[in-house]
PDB file of N, H, CA, C and O in Angstrom:
ATOM      1  N   MET A   1       0.821  -1.493  -0.150  1.00  0.00           N
ATOM      2  CA  MET A   1      -0.101   0.020   0.088  1.00  0.00           C
ATOM      3  C   MET A   1       0.947   1.277  -0.097  1.00  0.00           C
ATOM      4  O   MET A   1       0.965   2.028  -1.073  1.00  0.00           O
ATOM      5  N   THR A   2       1.992   1.360   1.283  1.00  0.00           N
ATOM      6  H   THR A   2       1.977   0.750   2.076  1.00  0.00           H
ATOM      7  CA  THR A   2       2.762   2.569   0.835  1.00  0.00           C
ATOM      8  C   THR A   2       3.663   2.582  -0.316  1.00  0.00           C
ATOM      9  O   THR A   2       4.165   3.634  -0.710  1.00  0.00           O
ATOM     10  N   GLU A   3       3.950   1.129  -1.030  1.00  0.00           N
ATOM     11  H   GLU A   3       3.542   0.274  -0.710  1.00  0.00           H
ATOM     12  CA  GLU A   3       5.036   1.693  -2.400  1.00  0.00           C
ATOM     13  C   GLU A   3       3.796   2.451  -3.064  1.00  0.00           C
ATOM     14  O   GLU A   3       3.959   3.658  -3.241  1.00  0.00           O
ATOM     15  N   LEU A   4       2.838   2.014  -3.370  1.00  0.00           N
ATOM     16  H   LEU A   4       2.705   1.034  -3.227  1.00  0.00           H
ATOM     17  CA  LEU A   4       1.531   2.481  -4.127  1.00  0.00           C
ATOM     18  C   LEU A   4       1.353   3.912  -3.924  1.00  0.00           C
ATOM     19  O   LEU A   4       1.186   4.613  -4.921  1.00  0.00           O
ATOM     20  N   PHE A   5       1.368   4.517  -2.593  1.00  0.00           N
ATOM     21  H   PHE A   5       1.503   3.948  -1.782  1.00  0.00           H
ATOM     22  CA  PHE A   5       1.149   5.579  -2.553  1.00  0.00           C
ATOM     23  C   PHE A   5       2.506   6.383  -2.693  1.00  0.00           C
ATOM     24  O   PHE A   5       2.560   7.506  -3.195  1.00  0.00           O
ATOM     25  N   MET A   6       3.786   5.571  -2.110  1.00  0.00           N
ATOM     26  H   MET A   6       3.743   4.659  -1.701  1.00  0.00           H
ATOM     27  CA  MET A   6       4.920   6.320  -2.782  1.00  0.00           C
ATOM     28  C   MET A   6       5.174   6.802  -4.154  1.00  0.00           C
ATOM     29  O   MET A   6       5.592   7.936  -4.387  1.00  0.00           O
ATOM     30  N   ILE A   7       4.861   5.744  -5.234  1.00  0.00           N
ATOM     31  H   ILE A   7       4.521   4.823  -5.045  1.00  0.00           H
ATOM     32  CA  ILE A   7       4.759   6.106  -6.538  1.00  0.00           C
ATOM     33  C   ILE A   7       3.434   7.175  -7.033  1.00  0.00           C
ATOM     34  O   ILE A   7       3.412   7.625  -8.179  1.00  0.00           O
ATOM     35  N   GLN A   8       2.852   7.354  -6.486  1.00  0.00           N
ATOM     36  H   GLN A   8       2.869   6.989  -5.555  1.00  0.00           H
ATOM     37  CA  GLN A   8       1.674   8.213  -6.771  1.00  0.00           C
ATOM     38  C   GLN A   8       2.007   9.669  -6.016  1.00  0.00           C
ATOM     39  O   GLN A   8       1.529  10.766  -6.305  1.00  0.00           O
ATOM     40  N   ASP A   9       2.589   9.476  -5.377  1.00  0.00           N
ATOM     41  H   ASP A   9       2.977   8.585  -5.142  1.00  0.00           H
ATOM     42  CA  ASP A   9       3.227  10.772  -4.770  1.00  0.00           C
ATOM     43  C   ASP A   9       4.246  11.924  -5.780  1.00  0.00           C
ATOM     44  O   ASP A   9       5.383  11.619  -6.140  1.00  0.00           O
ATOM     45  N   LYS A  10       3.580  13.261  -6.130  1.00  0.00           N
ATOM     46  H   LYS A  10       2.656  13.509  -5.838  1.00  0.00           H
ATOM     47  CA  LYS A  10       4.464  13.786  -6.653  1.00  0.00           C
ATOM     48  C   LYS A  10       4.940  14.985  -6.297  1.00  0.00           C
ATOM     49  O   LYS A  10       5.230  15.895  -7.073  1.00  0.00           O
ATOM     50  N   SER A  11       5.066  15.001  -4.512  1.00  0.00           N
ATOM     51  H   SER A  11       4.830  14.262  -3.881  1.00  0.00           H
ATOM     52  CA  SER A  11       5.767  15.841  -3.917  1.00  0.00           C
ATOM     53  C   SER A  11       7.068  15.856  -4.206  1.00  0.00           C
ATOM     54  O   SER A  11       7.842  14.974  -4.577  1.00  0.00           O
ATOM     55  N   ASP A  12       7.192  17.024  -3.974  1.00  0.00           N
ATOM     56  H   ASP A  12       6.562  17.740  -3.673  1.00  0.00           H
ATOM     57  CA  ASP A  12       9.047  17.119  -3.378  1.00  0.00           C
ATOM     58  C   ASP A  12       9.540  15.964  -2.271  1.00  0.00           C
ATOM     59  O   ASP A  12       9.107  15.820  -1.127  1.00  0.00           O
ATOM     60  N   SER A  13      10.483  15.254  -2.889  1.00  0.00           N
ATOM     61  H   SER A  13      10.835  15.371  -3.818  1.00  0.00           H
ATOM     62  CA  SER A  13      11.287  14.353  -1.773  1.00  0.00           C
ATOM     63  C   SER A  13      10.326  13.321  -1.483  1.00  0.00           C
ATOM     64  O   SER A  13      10.783  12.800  -0.466  1.00  0.00           O
ATOM     65  N   LYS A  14       9.145  12.657  -1.817  1.00  0.00           N
ATOM     66  H   LYS A  14       8.774  13.081  -2.644  1.00  0.00           H
ATOM     67  CA  LYS A  14       8.210  12.244  -1.532  1.00  0.00           C
ATOM     68  C   LYS A  14       7.308  12.728  -0.438  1.00  0.00           C
ATOM     69  O   LYS A  14       6.454  12.052   0.137  1.00  0.00           O
ATOM     70  N   GLU A  15       7.605  13.981  -0.225  1.00  0.00           N
ATOM     71  H   GLU A  15       8.298  14.530  -0.691  1.00  0.00           H
ATOM     72  CA  GLU A  15       7.207  14.667   1.704  1.00  0.00           C
ATOM     73  C   GLU A  15       6.085  13.905   2.277  1.00  0.00           C
ATOM     74  O   GLU A  15       6.091  13.482   3.433  1.00  0.00           O
ATOM     75  N   ALA A  16       4.947  13.710   1.286  1.00  0.00           N
ATOM     76  H   ALA A  16       4.943  14.054   0.347  1.00  0.00           H
ATOM     77  CA  ALA A  16       3.701  13.340   1.371  1.00  0.00           C
ATOM     78  C   ALA A  16       3.757  12.186   1.692  1.00  0.00           C
ATOM     79  O   ALA A  16       2.898  11.934   2.537  1.00  0.00           O
ATOM     80  N   THR A  17       4.541  11.094   1.345  1.00  0.00           N
ATOM     81  H   THR A  17       5.238  11.298   0.659  1.00  0.00           H
ATOM     82  CA  THR A  17       4.514   9.930   1.500  1.00  0.00           C
ATOM     83  C   THR A  17       5.318   9.308   3.138  1.00  0.00           C
ATOM     84  O   THR A  17       5.088   8.360   3.888  1.00  0.00           O
ATOM     85  N   TRP A  18       6.496  10.635   3.120  1.00  0.00           N
ATOM     86  H   TRP A  18       6.683  11.405   2.511  1.00  0.00           H
ATOM     87  CA  TRP A  18       7.048  10.303   4.754  1.00  0.00           C
ATOM     88  C   TRP A  18       6.171  10.970   5.702  1.00  0.00           C
ATOM     89  O   TRP A  18       6.440  10.692   6.870  1.00  0.00           O
ATOM     90  N   GLU A  19       5.201  11.767   5.535  1.00  0.00           N
ATOM     91  H   GLU A  19       4.982  11.993   4.585  1.00  0.00           H
ATOM     92  CA  GLU A  19       4.382  12.298   6.113  1.00  0.00           C
ATOM     93  C   GLU A  19       3.111  11.638   6.958  1.00  0.00           C
ATOM     94  O   GLU A  19       2.631  11.921   8.056  1.00  0.00           O
ATOM     95  N   PHE A  20       2.787  10.664   5.990  1.00  0.00           N
ATOM     96  H   PHE A  20       3.177  10.434   5.098  1.00  0.00           H
ATOM     97  CA  PHE A  20       1.410   9.769   5.792  1.00  0.00           C
ATOM     98  C   PHE A  20       2.560   8.540   6.842  1.00  0.00           C
ATOM     99  O   PHE A  20       1.890   7.953   7.691  1.00  0.00           O
ATOM    100  N   LEU A  21       3.846   8.206   6.849  1.00  0.00           N
ATOM    101  H   LEU A  21       4.391   8.683   6.158  1.00  0.00           H
ATOM    102  CA  LEU A  21       4.454   7.183   7.378  1.00  0.00           C
ATOM    103  C   LEU A  21       4.693   7.258   9.039  1.00  0.00           C
ATOM    104  O   LEU A  21       4.905   6.367   9.862  1.00  0.00           O
ATOM    105  N   ASP A  22       4.524   9.164   9.208  1.00  0.00           N
ATOM    106  H   ASP A  22       4.351   9.887   8.540  1.00  0.00           H
ATOM    107  CA  ASP A  22       5.023   9.607  10.583  1.00  0.00           C
ATOM    108  C   ASP A  22       3.666   9.592  11.313  1.00  0.00           C
ATOM    109  O   ASP A  22       3.589   9.315  12.510  1.00  0.00           O
ATOM    110  N   ARG A  23       2.779   9.848  10.680  1.00  0.00           N
ATOM    111  H   ARG A  23       2.842  10.073   9.708  1.00  0.00           H
ATOM    112  CA  ARG A  23       1.191   9.688  11.210  1.00  0.00           C
ATOM    113  C   ARG A  23       0.862   8.178  11.632  1.00  0.00           C
ATOM    114  O   ARG A  23       0.488   7.874  12.764  1.00  0.00           O
ATOM    115  N   ARG A  24       1.042   7.297  10.612  1.00  0.00           N
ATOM    116  H   ARG A  24       1.346   7.545   9.692  1.00  0.00           H
ATOM    117  CA  ARG A  24       1.354   6.082  11.090  1.00  0.00           C
ATOM    118  C   ARG A  24       1.713   5.309  11.901  1.00  0.00           C
ATOM    119  O   ARG A  24       1.058   4.386  12.385  1.00  0.00           O
ATOM    120  N   LEU A  25       3.163   5.724  12.200  1.00  0.00           N
ATOM    121  H   LEU A  25       3.695   6.474  11.807  1.00  0.00           H
ATOM    122  CA  LEU A  25       3.844   5.254  13.205  1.00  0.00           C
ATOM    123  C   LEU A  25       3.513   5.979  14.690  1.00  0.00           C
ATOM    124  O   LEU A  25       3.877   5.414  15.722  1.00  0.00           O
ATOM    125  N   ASP A  26       2.830   7.212  14.729  1.00  0.00           N
ATOM    126  H   ASP A  26       2.535   7.671  13.891  1.00  0.00           H
ATOM    127  CA  ASP A  26       2.336   8.023  16.074  1.00  0.00           C
ATOM    128  C   ASP A  26       0.818   7.197  16.298  1.00  0.00           C
ATOM    129  O   ASP A  26       0.295   7.091  17.407  1.00  0.00           O
ATOM    130  N   ASN A  27       0.415   6.819  15.438  1.00  0.00           N
ATOM    131  H   ASN A  27       0.839   6.906  14.537  1.00  0.00           H
ATOM    132  CA  ASN A  27      -0.904   6.116  15.627  1.00  0.00           C
ATOM    133  C   ASN A  27      -0.561   4.693  16.039  1.00  0.00           C
ATOM    134  O   ASN A  27      -1.464   3.938  16.399  1.00  0.00           O
ATOM    135  N   VAL A  28       0.778   4.273  15.999  1.00  0.00           N
ATOM    136  H   VAL A  28       1.512   4.886  15.706  1.00  0.00           H
ATOM    137  CA  VAL A  28       0.746   2.742  16.738  1.00  0.00           C
ATOM    138  C   VAL A  28       1.359   3.250  17.786  1.00  0.00           C
ATOM    139  O   VAL A  28       0.569   3.182  18.728  1.00  0.00           O
ATOM    140  N   LEU A  29       2.473   3.781  18.156  1.00  0.00           N
ATOM    141  H   LEU A  29       3.115   3.836  17.391  1.00  0.00           H
ATOM    142  CA  LEU A  29       3.388   4.355  19.173  1.00  0.00           C
ATOM    143  C   LEU A  29       1.639   4.946  20.350  1.00  0.00           C
ATOM    144  O   LEU A  29       1.476   4.675  21.539  1.00  0.00           O
ATOM    145  N   SER A  30       0.815   5.622  19.586  1.00  0.00           N
ATOM    146  H   SER A  30       0.947   5.843  18.619  1.00  0.00           H
ATOM    147  CA  SER A  30      -0.001   5.610  20.844  1.00  0.00           C
ATOM    148  C   SER A  30      -1.102   4.866  21.099  1.00  0.00           C
ATOM    149  O   SER A  30      -1.810   5.150  22.066  1.00  0.00           O
ATOM    150  N   LEU A  31      -1.456   3.616  20.115  1.00  0.00           N
ATOM    151  H   LEU A  31      -0.881   3.386  19.330  1.00  0.00           H
ATOM    152  CA  LEU A  31      -1.955   2.364  20.678  1.00  0.00           C
ATOM    153  C   LEU A  31      -1.046   1.689  21.686  1.00  0.00           C
ATOM    154  O   LEU A  31      -1.443   1.361  22.804  1.00  0.00           O
ATOM    155  N   GLY A  32      -0.225   1.559  21.394  1.00  0.00           N
ATOM    156  H   GLY A  32       0.098   1.825  20.486  1.00  0.00           H
ATOM    157  CA  GLY A  32       0.928   1.236  22.444  1.00  0.00           C
ATOM    158  C   GLY A  32       1.145   1.432  23.743  1.00  0.00           C
ATOM    159  O   GLY A  32       1.431   0.645  24.645  1.00  0.00           O
ATOM    160  N   LYS A  33       0.956   2.698  23.720  1.00  0.00           N
ATOM    161  H   LYS A  33       0.724   3.338  22.988  1.00  0.00           H
ATOM    162  CA  LYS A  33       0.892   3.382  25.308  1.00  0.00           C
ATOM    163  C   LYS A  33      -0.279   3.730  26.125  1.00  0.00           C
ATOM    164  O   LYS A  33      -0.277   4.076  27.306  1.00  0.00           O
ATOM    165  N   ALA A  34      -1.574   3.549  25.099  1.00  0.00           N
ATOM    166  H   ALA A  34      -1.576   3.268  24.139  1.00  0.00           H
ATOM    167  CA  ALA A  34      -3.234   3.083  25.708  1.00  0.00           C
ATOM    168  C   ALA A  34      -3.006   2.362  26.330  1.00  0.00           C
ATOM    169  O   ALA A  34      -3.133   2.519  27.544  1.00  0.00           O
ATOM    170  N   SER A  35      -2.300   0.564  25.471  1.00  0.00           N
ATOM    171  H   SER A  35      -2.197   0.436  24.485  1.00  0.00           H
ATOM    172  CA  SER A  35      -2.173  -0.440  25.634  1.00  0.00           C
ATOM    173  C   SER A  35      -1.702  -0.568  27.288  1.00  0.00           C
ATOM    174  O   SER A  35      -2.368  -0.940  28.254  1.00  0.00           O
ATOM    175  N   THR A  36      -0.264  -0.099  27.204  1.00  0.00           N
ATOM    176  H   THR A  36       0.277   0.204  26.419  1.00  0.00           H
ATOM    177  CA  THR A  36       0.245   0.035  28.623  1.00  0.00           C
ATOM    178  C   THR A  36      -0.800   1.018  29.651  1.00  0.00           C
ATOM    179  O   THR A  36      -1.154   0.453  30.686  1.00  0.00           O
ATOM    180  N   MET A  37      -1.143   1.974  29.504  1.00  0.00           N
ATOM    181  H   MET A  37      -0.856   2.434  28.663  1.00  0.00           H
ATOM    182  CA  MET A  37      -1.858   2.609  30.404  1.00  0.00           C
ATOM    183  C   MET A  37      -3.348   1.616  30.670  1.00  0.00           C
ATOM    184  O   MET A  37      -3.988   1.637  31.722  1.00  0.00           O
ATOM    185  N   SER A  38      -3.654   0.874  29.595  1.00  0.00           N
ATOM    186  H   SER A  38      -3.134   0.857  28.741  1.00  0.00           H
ATOM    187  CA  SER A  38      -4.733   0.263  29.992  1.00  0.00           C
ATOM    188  C   SER A  38      -4.411  -0.730  31.451  1.00  0.00           C
ATOM    189  O   SER A  38      -4.847  -0.841  32.596  1.00  0.00           O
ATOM    190  N   LYS A  39      -3.231  -1.413  30.462  1.00  0.00           N
ATOM    191  H   LYS A  39      -2.876  -1.322  29.532  1.00  0.00           H
ATOM    192  CA  LYS A  39      -2.812  -2.747  31.712  1.00  0.00           C
ATOM    193  C   LYS A  39      -2.564  -2.359  33.084  1.00  0.00           C
ATOM    194  O   LYS A  39      -2.770  -2.951  34.143  1.00  0.00           O
ATOM    195  N   ASN A  40      -1.975  -1.003  32.763  1.00  0.00           N
ATOM    196  H   ASN A  40      -1.808  -0.522  31.903  1.00  0.00           H
ATOM    197  CA  ASN A  40      -1.744  -0.366  34.340  1.00  0.00           C
ATOM    198  C   ASN A  40      -2.519   0.131  35.366  1.00  0.00           C
ATOM    199  O   ASN A  40      -2.164   0.296  36.533  1.00  0.00           O
ATOM    200  N   THR A  41      -3.707   0.386  34.823  1.00  0.00           N
ATOM    201  H   THR A  41      -3.995   0.252  33.874  1.00  0.00           H
ATOM    202  CA  THR A  41      -5.022   0.660  35.651  1.00  0.00           C
ATOM    203  C   THR A  41      -5.425  -0.660  35.704  1.00  0.00           C
ATOM    204  O   THR A  41      -5.629  -0.960  36.881  1.00  0.00           O
ATOM    205  N   ALA A  42      -5.660  -1.719  34.840  1.00  0.00           N
ATOM    206  H   ALA A  42      -5.494  -1.476  33.884  1.00  0.00           H
ATOM    207  CA  ALA A  42      -6.227  -3.096  35.555  1.00  0.00           C
ATOM    208  C   ALA A  42      -5.343  -3.252  36.517  1.00  0.00           C
ATOM    209  O   ALA A  42      -5.782  -2.978  37.635  1.00  0.00           O
ATOM    210  N   ASP A  43      -4.374  -3.558  36.471  1.00  0.00           N
ATOM    211  H   ASP A  43      -4.017  -3.780  35.563  1.00  0.00           H
ATOM    212  CA  ASP A  43      -3.589  -3.705  37.755  1.00  0.00           C
ATOM    213  C   ASP A  43      -3.900  -2.862  38.781  1.00  0.00           C
ATOM    214  O   ASP A  43      -4.583  -3.400  39.653  1.00  0.00           O
ATOM    215  N   ALA A  44      -3.695  -2.013  38.917  1.00  0.00           N
ATOM    216  H   ALA A  44      -3.140  -1.576  38.209  1.00  0.00           H
ATOM    217  CA  ALA A  44      -4.089  -0.939  39.699  1.00  0.00           C
ATOM    218  C   ALA A  44      -5.143  -1.053  40.499  1.00  0.00           C
ATOM    219  O   ALA A  44      -5.041  -0.750  41.687  1.00  0.00           O
ATOM    220  N   VAL A  45      -6.397  -1.539  39.927  1.00  0.00           N
ATOM    221  H   VAL A  45      -6.480  -1.785  38.961  1.00  0.00           H
ATOM    222  CA  VAL A  45      -7.467  -1.707  40.289  1.00  0.00           C
ATOM    223  C   VAL A  45      -7.750  -2.865  41.050  1.00  0.00           C
ATOM    224  O   VAL A  45      -8.446  -2.750  42.058  1.00  0.00           O
ATOM    225  N   SER A  46      -7.199  -4.230  40.621  1.00  0.00           N
ATOM    226  H   SER A  46      -6.634  -4.323  39.802  1.00  0.00           H
ATOM    227  CA  SER A  46      -6.737  -5.508  41.046  1.00  0.00           C
ATOM    228  C   SER A  46      -6.295  -5.005  42.470  1.00  0.00           C
ATOM    229  O   SER A  46      -6.940  -5.054  43.517  1.00  0.00           O
ATOM    230  N   MET A  47      -4.929  -4.469  42.224  1.00  0.00           N
ATOM    231  H   MET A  47      -4.405  -4.429  41.373  1.00  0.00           H
ATOM    232  CA  MET A  47      -4.620  -4.533  43.884  1.00  0.00           C
ATOM    233  C   MET A  47      -5.245  -4.064  44.535  1.00  0.00           C
ATOM    234  O   MET A  47      -5.440  -4.817  45.489  1.00  0.00           O
ATOM    235  N   GLY A  48      -5.980  -2.765  44.681  1.00  0.00           N
ATOM    236  H   GLY A  48      -5.822  -2.153  43.907  1.00  0.00           H
ATOM    237  CA  GLY A  48      -7.191  -1.941  45.190  1.00  0.00           C
ATOM    238  C   GLY A  48      -8.155  -3.089  45.665  1.00  0.00           C
ATOM    239  O   GLY A  48      -8.185  -3.433  46.847  1.00  0.00           O
ATOM    240  N   LEU A  49      -8.915  -3.647  44.730  1.00  0.00           N
ATOM    241  H   LEU A  49      -8.890  -3.367  43.770  1.00  0.00           H
ATOM    242  CA  LEU A  49      -9.497  -4.532  45.361  1.00  0.00           C
ATOM    243  C   LEU A  49      -8.842  -5.716  46.471  1.00  0.00           C
ATOM    244  O   LEU A  49      -9.031  -6.006  47.653  1.00  0.00           O
ATOM    245  N   GLY A  50      -8.060  -6.151  45.472  1.00  0.00           N
ATOM    246  H   GLY A  50      -7.907  -5.916  44.513  1.00  0.00           H
ATOM    247  CA  GLY A  50      -7.081  -7.495  47.084  1.00  0.00           C
ATOM    248  C   GLY A  50      -6.909  -6.454  48.181  1.00  0.00           C
ATOM    249  O   GLY A  50      -7.002  -7.003  49.279  1.00  0.00           O
ATOM    250  N   SER A  51      -6.678  -5.058  48.278  1.00  0.00           N
ATOM    251  H   SER A  51      -6.602  -4.612  47.386  1.00  0.00           H
ATOM    252  CA  SER A  51      -6.326  -4.846  49.359  1.00  0.00           C
ATOM    253  C   SER A  51      -7.188  -4.419  50.118  1.00  0.00           C
ATOM    254  O   SER A  51      -6.961  -4.149  51.297  1.00  0.00           O
ATOM    255  N   ILE A  52      -8.583  -4.265  49.413  1.00  0.00           N
ATOM    256  H   ILE A  52      -8.767  -4.485  48.455  1.00  0.00           H
ATOM    257  CA  ILE A  52      -9.853  -3.875  50.308  1.00  0.00           C
ATOM    258  C   ILE A  52     -10.365  -5.155  51.122  1.00  0.00           C
ATOM    259  O   ILE A  52     -10.865  -5.122  52.246  1.00  0.00           O
ATOM    260  N   PHE A  53     -10.122  -6.389  50.263  1.00  0.00           N
ATOM    261  H   PHE A  53      -9.716  -6.416  49.350  1.00  0.00           H
ATOM    262  CA  PHE A  53     -10.609  -7.579  50.524  1.00  0.00           C
ATOM    263  C   PHE A  53      -9.485  -7.996  51.840  1.00  0.00           C
ATOM    264  O   PHE A  53      -9.881  -8.434  52.920  1.00  0.00           O
ATOM    265  N   ASN A  54      -8.352  -7.813  51.576  1.00  0.00           N
ATOM    266  H   ASN A  54      -8.030  -7.457  50.698  1.00  0.00           H
ATOM    267  CA  ASN A  54      -7.467  -7.996  53.097  1.00  0.00           C
ATOM    268  C   ASN A  54      -8.382  -7.333  54.315  1.00  0.00           C
ATOM    269  O   ASN A  54      -8.991  -7.773  55.290  1.00  0.00           O
ATOM    270  N   MET A  55      -8.182  -6.263  53.825  1.00  0.00           N
ATOM    271  H   MET A  55      -7.687  -5.906  53.033  1.00  0.00           H
ATOM    272  CA  MET A  55      -8.527  -5.382  55.217  1.00  0.00           C
ATOM    273  C   MET A  55     -10.191  -5.884  55.698  1.00  0.00           C
ATOM    274  O   MET A  55     -10.509  -5.715  56.875  1.00  0.00           O
ATOM    275  N   ALA A  56     -11.129  -6.456  54.785  1.00  0.00           N
ATOM    276  H   ALA A  56     -10.871  -6.593  53.828  1.00  0.00           H
ATOM    277  CA  ALA A  56     -11.776  -6.805  55.221  1.00  0.00           C
ATOM    278  C   ALA A  56     -12.538  -8.447  55.994  1.00  0.00           C
ATOM    279  O   ALA A  56     -13.581  -8.790  56.550  1.00  0.00           O
ATOM    280  N   LYS A  57     -10.953  -9.180  55.478  1.00  0.00           N
ATOM    281  H   LYS A  57     -10.106  -8.901  55.026  1.00  0.00           H
ATOM    282  CA  LYS A  57     -11.240 -10.513  55.971  1.00  0.00           C
ATOM    283  C   LYS A  57     -10.066 -10.514  57.135  1.00  0.00           C
ATOM    284  O   LYS A  57      -9.767 -11.638  57.540  1.00  0.00           O
ATOM    285  N   SER A  58      -9.204  -9.147  57.856  1.00  0.00           N
ATOM    286  H   SER A  58      -9.446  -8.234  57.527  1.00  0.00           H
ATOM    287  CA  SER A  58      -8.833  -9.227  58.809  1.00  0.00           C
ATOM    288  C   SER A  58     -10.064  -8.934  59.852  1.00  0.00           C
ATOM    289  O   SER A  58      -9.899  -9.378  60.988  1.00  0.00           O
ATOM    290  N   PHE A  59     -11.100  -8.335  59.619  1.00  0.00           N
ATOM    291  H   PHE A  59     -11.234  -7.974  58.696  1.00  0.00           H
ATOM    292  CA  PHE A  59     -12.150  -7.786  60.552  1.00  0.00           C
ATOM    293  C   PHE A  59     -12.975  -9.290  60.819  1.00  0.00           C
ATOM    294  O   PHE A  59     -13.890  -9.344  61.641  1.00  0.00           O
ATOM    295  N   THR A  60     -12.566 -10.425  60.073  1.00  0.00           N
ATOM    296  H   THR A  60     -11.823 -10.381  59.405  1.00  0.00           H
ATOM    297  CA  THR A  60     -13.356 -11.655  59.988  1.00  0.00           C
ATOM    298  C   THR A  60     -12.719 -12.904  60.992  1.00  0.00           C
ATOM    299  O   THR A  60     -11.658 -13.399  60.613  1.00  0.00           O
ATOM    300  N   PRO A  61     -13.271 -13.368  62.123  1.00  0.00           N
ATOM    301  CA  PRO A  61     -11.968 -14.256  63.202  1.00  0.00           C
ATOM    302  C   PRO A  61     -11.967 -15.391  61.657  1.00  0.00           C
ATOM    303  O   PRO A  61     -12.710 -15.593  60.696  1.00  0.00           O
ATOM    304  N   ALA A  62     -10.800 -15.845  62.117  1.00  0.00           N
ATOM    305  H   ALA A  62     -10.197 -15.681  62.898  1.00  0.00           H
ATOM    306  CA  ALA A  62     -10.234 -16.808  61.121  1.00  0.00           C
ATOM    307  C   ALA A  62     -11.239 -18.130  61.410  1.00  0.00           C
ATOM    308  O   ALA A  62     -11.389 -18.595  62.540  1.00  0.00           O
ATOM    309  N   GLY A  63     -12.035 -18.764  59.970  1.00  0.00           N
ATOM    310  H   GLY A  63     -11.914 -18.387  59.052  1.00  0.00           H
ATOM    311  CA  GLY A  63     -13.008 -19.699  59.861  1.00  0.00           C
ATOM    312  C   GLY A  63     -14.125 -19.223  59.518  1.00  0.00           C
ATOM    313  O   GLY A  63     -14.881 -19.823  58.754  1.00  0.00           O
ATOM    314  N   ALA A  64     -14.381 -18.092  60.029  1.00  0.00           N
ATOM    315  H   ALA A  64     -13.767 -17.605  60.649  1.00  0.00           H
ATOM    316  CA  ALA A  64     -15.821 -17.277  60.253  1.00  0.00           C
ATOM    317  C   ALA A  64     -16.168 -17.267  58.745  1.00  0.00           C
ATOM    318  O   ALA A  64     -15.200 -17.268  57.984  1.00  0.00           O
ATOM    319  N   PRO A  65     -17.077 -17.260  58.347  1.00  0.00           N
ATOM    320  CA  PRO A  65     -17.837 -16.783  56.739  1.00  0.00           C
ATOM    321  C   PRO A  65     -17.413 -15.411  56.961  1.00  0.00           C
ATOM    322  O   PRO A  65     -17.311 -14.818  58.034  1.00  0.00           O
ATOM    323  N   MET A  66     -17.191 -15.016  55.833  1.00  0.00           N
ATOM    324  H   MET A  66     -17.273 -15.498  54.961  1.00  0.00           H
ATOM    325  CA  MET A  66     -17.752 -13.043  55.898  1.00  0.00           C
ATOM    326  C   MET A  66     -18.848 -12.842  55.550  1.00  0.00           C
ATOM    327  O   MET A  66     -19.546 -13.517  54.794  1.00  0.00           O
ATOM    328  N   ASP A  67     -19.172 -11.502  56.300  1.00  0.00           N
ATOM    329  H   ASP A  67     -18.605 -10.953  56.915  1.00  0.00           H
ATOM    330  CA  ASP A  67     -20.336 -11.260  56.571  1.00  0.00           C
ATOM    331  C   ASP A  67     -20.560  -9.897  56.812  1.00  0.00           C
ATOM    332  O   ASP A  67     -20.431  -9.384  57.923  1.00  0.00           O
ATOM    333  N   ASP A  68     -21.028  -9.057  55.378  1.00  0.00           N
ATOM    334  H   ASP A  68     -21.132  -9.475  54.476  1.00  0.00           H
ATOM    335  CA  ASP A  68     -21.067  -7.579  55.331  1.00  0.00           C
ATOM    336  C   ASP A  68     -21.780  -7.016  56.469  1.00  0.00           C
ATOM    337  O   ASP A  68     -21.195  -6.257  57.242  1.00  0.00           O
ATOM    338  N   SER A  69     -22.739  -7.265  56.593  1.00  0.00           N
ATOM    339  H   SER A  69     -23.214  -7.881  55.965  1.00  0.00           H
ATOM    340  CA  SER A  69     -23.017  -6.801  57.953  1.00  0.00           C
ATOM    341  C   SER A  69     -22.622  -6.679  59.425  1.00  0.00           C
ATOM    342  O   SER A  69     -22.917  -5.915  60.344  1.00  0.00           O
ATOM    343  N   GLU A  70     -21.887  -7.678  59.281  1.00  0.00           N
ATOM    344  H   GLU A  70     -21.648  -8.299  58.534  1.00  0.00           H
ATOM    345  CA  GLU A  70     -20.914  -7.354  60.579  1.00  0.00           C
ATOM    346  C   GLU A  70     -19.988  -6.496  60.739  1.00  0.00           C
ATOM    347  O   GLU A  70     -19.740  -5.846  61.755  1.00  0.00           O
ATOM    348  N   ILE A  71     -19.287  -6.477  59.404  1.00  0.00           N
ATOM    349  H   ILE A  71     -19.488  -7.004  58.578  1.00  0.00           H
ATOM    350  CA  ILE A  71     -18.424  -5.429  58.916  1.00  0.00           C
ATOM    351  C   ILE A  71     -18.857  -4.051  59.390  1.00  0.00           C
ATOM    352  O   ILE A  71     -18.227  -3.355  60.186  1.00  0.00           O
ATOM    353  N   LEU A  72     -20.162  -3.701  58.727  1.00  0.00           N
ATOM    354  H   LEU A  72     -20.674  -4.266  58.080  1.00  0.00           H
ATOM    355  CA  LEU A  72     -20.866  -2.315  58.686  1.00  0.00           C
ATOM    356  C   LEU A  72     -21.035  -2.249  59.959  1.00  0.00           C
ATOM    357  O   LEU A  72     -20.684  -1.163  60.420  1.00  0.00           O
ATOM    358  N   ASN A  73     -21.638  -3.357  61.083  1.00  0.00           N
ATOM    359  H   ASN A  73     -21.923  -4.239  60.708  1.00  0.00           H
ATOM    360  CA  ASN A  73     -22.014  -2.950  62.641  1.00  0.00           C
ATOM    361  C   ASN A  73     -20.648  -2.147  63.013  1.00  0.00           C
ATOM    362  O   ASN A  73     -20.721  -0.953  63.304  1.00  0.00           O
ATOM    363  N   ARG A  74     -19.363  -2.852  62.995  1.00  0.00           N
ATOM    364  H   ARG A  74     -19.304  -3.822  62.758  1.00  0.00           H
ATOM    365  CA  ARG A  74     -18.025  -2.350  63.279  1.00  0.00           C
ATOM    366  C   ARG A  74     -18.232  -0.970  63.237  1.00  0.00           C
ATOM    367  O   ARG A  74     -17.293  -0.199  63.437  1.00  0.00           O
TER     368      ARG A  74
END
């Protein structure tokens, strides 16, 4: 596809083709950053939920089933 675009490009030094490629590379980099941010966000949420669960578990006596009403009463 790029080769066809480059053949049709009449600009000096194929500037239009290089600008096109630069924009596509920026798109790929942006997608990679968004993917990394999504993974980091998911990791942070998971860690936060784990912490909440561990805190709630510490209020429950060993071996007793977890009951939300008991936590709310405290």
